[in-house]
Structure formats: structure tokens, C-alpha cells
C-alpha positions, 0 to 999 in steps of 0.5 A: 531438507531446505537450506536457507541462507543466513543473513550474512550470505544475503546482499544487504544495504545500510539505509538510515542506520538500518541494515536491510536485505535486498528482498526487503527492499523489493517488498517495500517498493512493491508496497509503496507502488500499491499504496500510491496506485490504490489512492490514485485509483480511488480518487479517480473513481470517486471523481468519475462518480461526481463524489464530493468526498473524492479527495478524502477517499483518495488521500485518506485510504492510503493513510490507513496503512499506518494502522496495518495493511489489513485495515487499508484493504478493509477501507477499500472494501468499504469504499466499494460498498458505499460508492454510488453505483451507475 
């Protein structure tokens, strides 16, 4: 039997009127790092390939996370399929 601690036993923080657990903050920080790194990587890759659409790919791809993480990852796959190969 696995004992799961209740929310009352976890360290929590109050941010902007919302109570969040420490683990949720770590997950949010990891997703924000992924979001920023992914946009920068796509922009740099498109610039290296002399794409005229570099800033649109670099700026637009992370914005698709609004539709969901799966959609953002799908856009990355689409970018990898459509980019000019060397």
C-alpha cells in the first residue's frame, strides 16, 4: 500500500491568490525553461538555414503552447519536416 501525503502535509505557497504545492512550481519552471529554449533553438536553426520565416517560427512555435503542449510538440515536428535540409 502506497501512502500519499495529503495537500495539508505538502509545502505550499500562495501566489496571486492561488495555493500551489512546491512540486507544481518545479513543473512550471521546467515547462517555462522548455518553452524558452525551444523557441530560441528553432529561431537559431532557421536563421542558420537562411530562412525568411525565422522569427515567425521562433516566436510562433512557443505560442502554440496556449493550445496545449501536444500542439506545440506537433508544430516542432512540422518544422523539422518542412525546414530546408543541408
